[in-house]
PyMOL CGO cylinders between C-alpha atoms (Angstrom):
from pymol import cmd
from pymol.cgo import CYLINDER

trace = [
    CYLINDER, -7.40, -88.19, -130.00, -8.51, -91.25, -128.01, 0.3, 1, 1, 1, 1, 1, 1,
    CYLINDER, -8.51, -91.25, -128.01, -12.13, -90.08, -128.18, 0.3, 1, 1, 1, 1, 1, 1,
    CYLINDER, -12.13, -90.08, -128.18, -11.87, -89.75, -131.96, 0.3, 1, 1, 1, 1, 1, 1,
    CYLINDER, -11.87, -89.75, -131.96, -10.46, -93.28, -132.24, 0.3, 1, 1, 1, 1, 1, 1,
    CYLINDER, -10.46, -93.28, -132.24, -13.12, -94.68, -129.89, 0.3, 1, 1, 1, 1, 1, 1,
    CYLINDER, -13.12, -94.68, -129.89, -15.76, -93.72, -132.44, 0.3, 1, 1, 1, 1, 1, 1,
    CYLINDER, -15.76, -93.72, -132.44, -13.71, -94.22, -135.60, 0.3, 1, 1, 1, 1, 1, 1,
    CYLINDER, -13.71, -94.22, -135.60, -12.83, -97.89, -135.08, 0.3, 1, 1, 1, 1, 1, 1,
    CYLINDER, -12.83, -97.89, -135.08, -16.41, -99.15, -134.56, 0.3, 1, 1, 1, 1, 1, 1,
    CYLINDER, -16.41, -99.15, -134.56, -17.53, -97.24, -137.66, 0.3, 1, 1, 1, 1, 1, 1,
    CYLINDER, -17.53, -97.24, -137.66, -14.58, -98.60, -139.64, 0.3, 1, 1, 1, 1, 1, 1,
    CYLINDER, -14.58, -98.60, -139.64, -15.45, -102.12, -138.44, 0.3, 1, 1, 1, 1, 1, 1,
    CYLINDER, -15.45, -102.12, -138.44, -19.02, -101.77, -139.70, 0.3, 1, 1, 1, 1, 1, 1,
    CYLINDER, -19.02, -101.77, -139.70, -17.92, -100.32, -143.05, 0.3, 1, 1, 1, 1, 1, 1,
    CYLINDER, -17.92, -100.32, -143.05, -15.45, -103.17, -143.67, 0.3, 1, 1, 1, 1, 1, 1,
    CYLINDER, -15.45, -103.17, -143.67, -18.00, -105.78, -142.56, 0.3, 1, 1, 1, 1, 1, 1,
    CYLINDER, -18.00, -105.78, -142.56, -20.69, -104.41, -144.87, 0.3, 1, 1, 1, 1, 1, 1,
    CYLINDER, -20.69, -104.41, -144.87, -18.23, -104.25, -147.78, 0.3, 1, 1, 1, 1, 1, 1,
    CYLINDER, -18.23, -104.25, -147.78, -17.05, -107.82, -147.15, 0.3, 1, 1, 1, 1, 1, 1,
    CYLINDER, -17.05, -107.82, -147.15, -20.61, -109.18, -146.94, 0.3, 1, 1, 1, 1, 1, 1,
    CYLINDER, -20.61, -109.18, -146.94, -21.67, -107.27, -150.05, 0.3, 1, 1, 1, 1, 1, 1,
    CYLINDER, -21.67, -107.27, -150.05, -18.69, -108.45, -152.10, 0.3, 1, 1, 1, 1, 1, 1,
    CYLINDER, -18.69, -108.45, -152.10, -18.88, -112.05, -150.93, 0.3, 1, 1, 1, 1, 1, 1,
    CYLINDER, -18.88, -112.05, -150.93, -22.60, -112.33, -151.68, 0.3, 1, 1, 1, 1, 1, 1,
    CYLINDER, -22.60, -112.33, -151.68, -22.55, -111.21, -155.29, 0.3, 1, 1, 1, 1, 1, 1,
    CYLINDER, -22.55, -111.21, -155.29, -23.75, -113.82, -157.81, 0.3, 1, 1, 1, 1, 1, 1,
    CYLINDER, -23.75, -113.82, -157.81, -20.90, -115.98, -159.10, 0.3, 1, 1, 1, 1, 1, 1,
    CYLINDER, -20.90, -115.98, -159.10, -20.68, -114.43, -162.57, 0.3, 1, 1, 1, 1, 1, 1,
    CYLINDER, -20.68, -114.43, -162.57, -20.62, -110.86, -161.26, 0.3, 1, 1, 1, 1, 1, 1,
    CYLINDER, -20.62, -110.86, -161.26, -18.10, -111.74, -158.54, 0.3, 1, 1, 1, 1, 1, 1,
    CYLINDER, -18.10, -111.74, -158.54, -15.89, -113.45, -161.11, 0.3, 1, 1, 1, 1, 1, 1,
    CYLINDER, -15.89, -113.45, -161.11, -15.88, -110.45, -163.45, 0.3, 1, 1, 1, 1, 1, 1,
    CYLINDER, -15.88, -110.45, -163.45, -15.21, -107.95, -160.65, 0.3, 1, 1, 1, 1, 1, 1,
    CYLINDER, -15.21, -107.95, -160.65, -12.38, -109.96, -159.10, 0.3, 1, 1, 1, 1, 1, 1,
    CYLINDER, -12.38, -109.96, -159.10, -10.77, -110.64, -162.50, 0.3, 1, 1, 1, 1, 1, 1,
    CYLINDER, -10.77, -110.64, -162.50, -10.83, -106.92, -163.30, 0.3, 1, 1, 1, 1, 1, 1,
    CYLINDER, -10.83, -106.92, -163.30, -9.43, -105.94, -159.88, 0.3, 1, 1, 1, 1, 1, 1,
    CYLINDER, -9.43, -105.94, -159.88, -6.76, -108.65, -160.07, 0.3, 1, 1, 1, 1, 1, 1,
    CYLINDER, -6.76, -108.65, -160.07, -5.65, -107.31, -163.45, 0.3, 1, 1, 1, 1, 1, 1,
    CYLINDER, -5.65, -107.31, -163.45, -5.44, -103.76, -162.04, 0.3, 1, 1, 1, 1, 1, 1,
    CYLINDER, -5.44, -103.76, -162.04, -3.35, -104.98, -159.09, 0.3, 1, 1, 1, 1, 1, 1,
    CYLINDER, -3.35, -104.98, -159.09, -1.14, -107.20, -161.23, 0.3, 1, 1, 1, 1, 1, 1,
    CYLINDER, -1.14, -107.20, -161.23, -2.00, -110.42, -159.36, 0.3, 1, 1, 1, 1, 1, 1,
    CYLINDER, -2.00, -110.42, -159.36, -3.85, -113.55, -160.37, 0.3, 1, 1, 1, 1, 1, 1,
    CYLINDER, -3.85, -113.55, -160.37, -7.57, -113.86, -159.80, 0.3, 1, 1, 1, 1, 1, 1,
    CYLINDER, -7.57, -113.86, -159.80, -6.97, -116.97, -157.67, 0.3, 1, 1, 1, 1, 1, 1,
    CYLINDER, -6.97, -116.97, -157.67, -4.53, -115.08, -155.43, 0.3, 1, 1, 1, 1, 1, 1,
    CYLINDER, -4.53, -115.08, -155.43, -6.89, -112.11, -155.03, 0.3, 1, 1, 1, 1, 1, 1,
    CYLINDER, -6.89, -112.11, -155.03, -9.91, -114.27, -154.18, 0.3, 1, 1, 1, 1, 1, 1,
    CYLINDER, -9.91, -114.27, -154.18, -7.88, -116.27, -151.65, 0.3, 1, 1, 1, 1, 1, 1,
    CYLINDER, -7.88, -116.27, -151.65, -6.21, -113.25, -150.06, 0.3, 1, 1, 1, 1, 1, 1,
    CYLINDER, -6.21, -113.25, -150.06, -9.53, -111.46, -149.68, 0.3, 1, 1, 1, 1, 1, 1,
    CYLINDER, -9.53, -111.46, -149.68, -10.70, -114.10, -147.17, 0.3, 1, 1, 1, 1, 1, 1,
    CYLINDER, -10.70, -114.10, -147.17, -7.65, -113.56, -144.98, 0.3, 1, 1, 1, 1, 1, 1,
    CYLINDER, -7.65, -113.56, -144.98, -7.58, -109.77, -145.29, 0.3, 1, 1, 1, 1, 1, 1,
    CYLINDER, -7.58, -109.77, -145.29, -11.27, -108.99, -144.77, 0.3, 1, 1, 1, 1, 1, 1,
    CYLINDER, -11.27, -108.99, -144.77, -11.52, -111.14, -141.65, 0.3, 1, 1, 1, 1, 1, 1,
    CYLINDER, -11.52, -111.14, -141.65, -8.20, -109.83, -140.35, 0.3, 1, 1, 1, 1, 1, 1,
    CYLINDER, -8.20, -109.83, -140.35, -9.36, -106.22, -140.79, 0.3, 1, 1, 1, 1, 1, 1,
    CYLINDER, -9.36, -106.22, -140.79, -12.82, -106.82, -139.33, 0.3, 1, 1, 1, 1, 1, 1,
    CYLINDER, -12.82, -106.82, -139.33, -11.40, -108.63, -136.29, 0.3, 1, 1, 1, 1, 1, 1,
    CYLINDER, -11.40, -108.63, -136.29, -8.58, -106.16, -135.70, 0.3, 1, 1, 1, 1, 1, 1,
    CYLINDER, -8.58, -106.16, -135.70, -10.81, -103.07, -135.99, 0.3, 1, 1, 1, 1, 1, 1,
    CYLINDER, -10.81, -103.07, -135.99, -13.40, -104.69, -133.73, 0.3, 1, 1, 1, 1, 1, 1,
    CYLINDER, -13.40, -104.69, -133.73, -10.64, -105.66, -131.28, 0.3, 1, 1, 1, 1, 1, 1,
    CYLINDER, -10.64, -105.66, -131.28, -9.21, -102.15, -131.16, 0.3, 1, 1, 1, 1, 1, 1,
    CYLINDER, -9.21, -102.15, -131.16, -12.75, -100.89, -130.54, 0.3, 1, 1, 1, 1, 1, 1,
    CYLINDER, -12.75, -100.89, -130.54, -13.03, -103.26, -127.57, 0.3, 1, 1, 1, 1, 1, 1,
    CYLINDER, -13.03, -103.26, -127.57, -9.65, -102.13, -126.23, 0.3, 1, 1, 1, 1, 1, 1,
    CYLINDER, -9.65, -102.13, -126.23, -10.54, -98.44, -126.56, 0.3, 1, 1, 1, 1, 1, 1,
    CYLINDER, -10.54, -98.44, -126.56, -13.95, -98.93, -124.92, 0.3, 1, 1, 1, 1, 1, 1,
    CYLINDER, -13.95, -98.93, -124.92, -12.32, -101.14, -122.23, 0.3, 1, 1, 1, 1, 1, 1,
    CYLINDER, -12.32, -101.14, -122.23, -14.53, -104.13, -123.00, 0.3, 1, 1, 1, 1, 1, 1,
    CYLINDER, -14.53, -104.13, -123.00, -13.46, -107.77, -122.60, 0.3, 1, 1, 1, 1, 1, 1,
    CYLINDER, -13.46, -107.77, -122.60, -11.58, -109.23, -125.55, 0.3, 1, 1, 1, 1, 1, 1,
    CYLINDER, -11.58, -109.23, -125.55, -13.37, -112.59, -125.34, 0.3, 1, 1, 1, 1, 1, 1,
    CYLINDER, -13.37, -112.59, -125.34, -16.09, -110.99, -127.49, 0.3, 1, 1, 1, 1, 1, 1,
    CYLINDER, -16.09, -110.99, -127.49, -13.70, -111.48, -130.40, 0.3, 1, 1, 1, 1, 1, 1,
    CYLINDER, -13.70, -111.48, -130.40, -14.37, -115.23, -130.20, 0.3, 1, 1, 1, 1, 1, 1,
    CYLINDER, -14.37, -115.23, -130.20, -17.70, -114.48, -131.88, 0.3, 1, 1, 1, 1, 1, 1,
    CYLINDER, -17.70, -114.48, -131.88, -15.70, -113.91, -135.06, 0.3, 1, 1, 1, 1, 1, 1,
    CYLINDER, -15.70, -113.91, -135.06, -15.27, -117.67, -135.51, 0.3, 1, 1, 1, 1, 1, 1,
    CYLINDER, -15.27, -117.67, -135.51, -18.99, -118.39, -136.00, 0.3, 1, 1, 1, 1, 1, 1,
    CYLINDER, -18.99, -118.39, -136.00, -19.04, -115.42, -138.39, 0.3, 1, 1, 1, 1, 1, 1,
    CYLINDER, -19.04, -115.42, -138.39, -16.23, -117.09, -140.39, 0.3, 1, 1, 1, 1, 1, 1,
    CYLINDER, -16.23, -117.09, -140.39, -18.51, -120.10, -140.87, 0.3, 1, 1, 1, 1, 1, 1,
    CYLINDER, -18.51, -120.10, -140.87, -21.70, -118.06, -141.40, 0.3, 1, 1, 1, 1, 1, 1,
    CYLINDER, -21.70, -118.06, -141.40, -20.10, -116.12, -144.26, 0.3, 1, 1, 1, 1, 1, 1,
    CYLINDER, -20.10, -116.12, -144.26, -19.61, -119.39, -146.13, 0.3, 1, 1, 1, 1, 1, 1,
    CYLINDER, -19.61, -119.39, -146.13, -22.79, -121.12, -144.94, 0.3, 1, 1, 1, 1, 1, 1,
    CYLINDER, -22.79, -121.12, -144.94, -24.88, -118.42, -146.60, 0.3, 1, 1, 1, 1, 1, 1,
    CYLINDER, -24.88, -118.42, -146.60, -23.14, -118.84, -149.99, 0.3, 1, 1, 1, 1, 1, 1,
    CYLINDER, -23.14, -118.84, -149.99, -25.31, -121.71, -151.34, 0.3, 1, 1, 1, 1, 1, 1,
    CYLINDER, -25.31, -121.71, -151.34, -28.25, -119.29, -151.34, 0.3, 1, 1, 1, 1, 1, 1,
    CYLINDER, -28.25, -119.29, -151.34, -26.42, -117.13, -153.92, 0.3, 1, 1, 1, 1, 1, 1,
    CYLINDER, -26.42, -117.13, -153.92, -26.50, -118.12, -157.59, 0.3, 1, 1, 1, 1, 1, 1,
    CYLINDER, -26.50, -118.12, -157.59, -23.13, -119.45, -158.71, 0.3, 1, 1, 1, 1, 1, 1,
    CYLINDER, -23.13, -119.45, -158.71, -21.64, -119.61, -155.18, 0.3, 1, 1, 1, 1, 1, 1,
    CYLINDER, -21.64, -119.61, -155.18, -20.91, -122.58, -152.91, 0.3, 1, 1, 1, 1, 1, 1,
    CYLINDER, -20.91, -122.58, -152.91, -19.86, -123.45, -149.36, 0.3, 1, 1, 1, 1, 1, 1,
    CYLINDER, -19.86, -123.45, -149.36, -16.16, -124.18, -148.83, 0.3, 1, 1, 1, 1, 1, 1,
    CYLINDER, -16.16, -124.18, -148.83, -14.51, -125.39, -145.63, 0.3, 1, 1, 1, 1, 1, 1,
    CYLINDER, -14.51, -125.39, -145.63, -11.18, -124.21, -147.06, 0.3, 1, 1, 1, 1, 1, 1,
    CYLINDER, -11.18, -124.21, -147.06, -12.59, -120.68, -147.24, 0.3, 1, 1, 1, 1, 1, 1,
    CYLINDER, -12.59, -120.68, -147.24, -13.91, -121.00, -143.67, 0.3, 1, 1, 1, 1, 1, 1,
    CYLINDER, -13.91, -121.00, -143.67, -10.34, -121.86, -142.67, 0.3, 1, 1, 1, 1, 1, 1,
    CYLINDER, -10.34, -121.86, -142.67, -8.97, -118.84, -144.51, 0.3, 1, 1, 1, 1, 1, 1,
    CYLINDER, -8.97, -118.84, -144.51, -11.54, -116.62, -142.80, 0.3, 1, 1, 1, 1, 1, 1,
    CYLINDER, -11.54, -116.62, -142.80, -10.61, -118.10, -139.41, 0.3, 1, 1, 1, 1, 1, 1,
    CYLINDER, -10.61, -118.10, -139.41, -6.87, -117.67, -140.07, 0.3, 1, 1, 1, 1, 1, 1,
    CYLINDER, -6.87, -117.67, -140.07, -7.42, -113.99, -140.87, 0.3, 1, 1, 1, 1, 1, 1,
    CYLINDER, -7.42, -113.99, -140.87, -9.58, -113.57, -137.77, 0.3, 1, 1, 1, 1, 1, 1,
    CYLINDER, -9.58, -113.57, -137.77, -6.97, -115.35, -135.65, 0.3, 1, 1, 1, 1, 1, 1,
    CYLINDER, -6.97, -115.35, -135.65, -4.22, -113.02, -136.91, 0.3, 1, 1, 1, 1, 1, 1,
    CYLINDER, -4.22, -113.02, -136.91, -6.47, -110.05, -136.13, 0.3, 1, 1, 1, 1, 1, 1,
    CYLINDER, -6.47, -110.05, -136.13, -6.96, -111.38, -132.59, 0.3, 1, 1, 1, 1, 1, 1,
    CYLINDER, -6.96, -111.38, -132.59, -3.22, -111.79, -132.06, 0.3, 1, 1, 1, 1, 1, 1,
    CYLINDER, -3.22, -111.79, -132.06, -2.51, -108.24, -133.19, 0.3, 1, 1, 1, 1, 1, 1,
    CYLINDER, -2.51, -108.24, -133.19, -5.36, -106.99, -130.99, 0.3, 1, 1, 1, 1, 1, 1,
    CYLINDER, -5.36, -106.99, -130.99, -3.74, -108.68, -127.99, 0.3, 1, 1, 1, 1, 1, 1,
    CYLINDER, -3.74, -108.68, -127.99, -0.46, -106.91, -128.81, 0.3, 1, 1, 1, 1, 1, 1,
    CYLINDER, -0.46, -106.91, -128.81, -2.32, -103.56, -128.92, 0.3, 1, 1, 1, 1, 1, 1,
    CYLINDER, -2.32, -103.56, -128.92, -4.07, -104.41, -125.63, 0.3, 1, 1, 1, 1, 1, 1,
    CYLINDER, -4.07, -104.41, -125.63, -0.74, -105.23, -123.91, 0.3, 1, 1, 1, 1, 1, 1,
    CYLINDER, -0.74, -105.23, -123.91, 0.85, -102.00, -125.17, 0.3, 1, 1, 1, 1, 1, 1,
    CYLINDER, 0.85, -102.00, -125.17, -2.17, -99.97, -124.07, 0.3, 1, 1, 1, 1, 1, 1,
    CYLINDER, -2.17, -99.97, -124.07, -2.12, -101.53, -120.59, 0.3, 1, 1, 1, 1, 1, 1,
    CYLINDER, -2.12, -101.53, -120.59, 1.60, -100.77, -120.16, 0.3, 1, 1, 1, 1, 1, 1,
    CYLINDER, 1.60, -100.77, -120.16, 0.97, -97.13, -121.08, 0.3, 1, 1, 1, 1, 1, 1,
    CYLINDER, 0.97, -97.13, -121.08, -1.76, -96.64, -118.49, 0.3, 1, 1, 1, 1, 1, 1,
]
cmd.load_cgo(trace, "trace")
């Protein structure tokens, strides 16, 4: 089972990262229509969905990457590279029609990444106690 997870988590990390980059780099009008439609399906406001997506995508990317590092017995300090990625995601937005850079969104990305790091540390501690 551990071998299966060792390969599953890196693949899952890449899939979530590609999905997050693709969704966040859609032109503003397309992104607005898609998020409004999804928000309606989920029964939440568009503002809530767009805000929550920053936290959730960076949480999932960081956590899956962190579990990959734990399973492959690599140092967890590599997760610190998530913070420049939080900024880079927003820094690339002005190149997309109808999108803009937002420090607030960088903060949301970083908060999600930070939560992912904390949960990764919990997994790492549990894994070390088991072995």
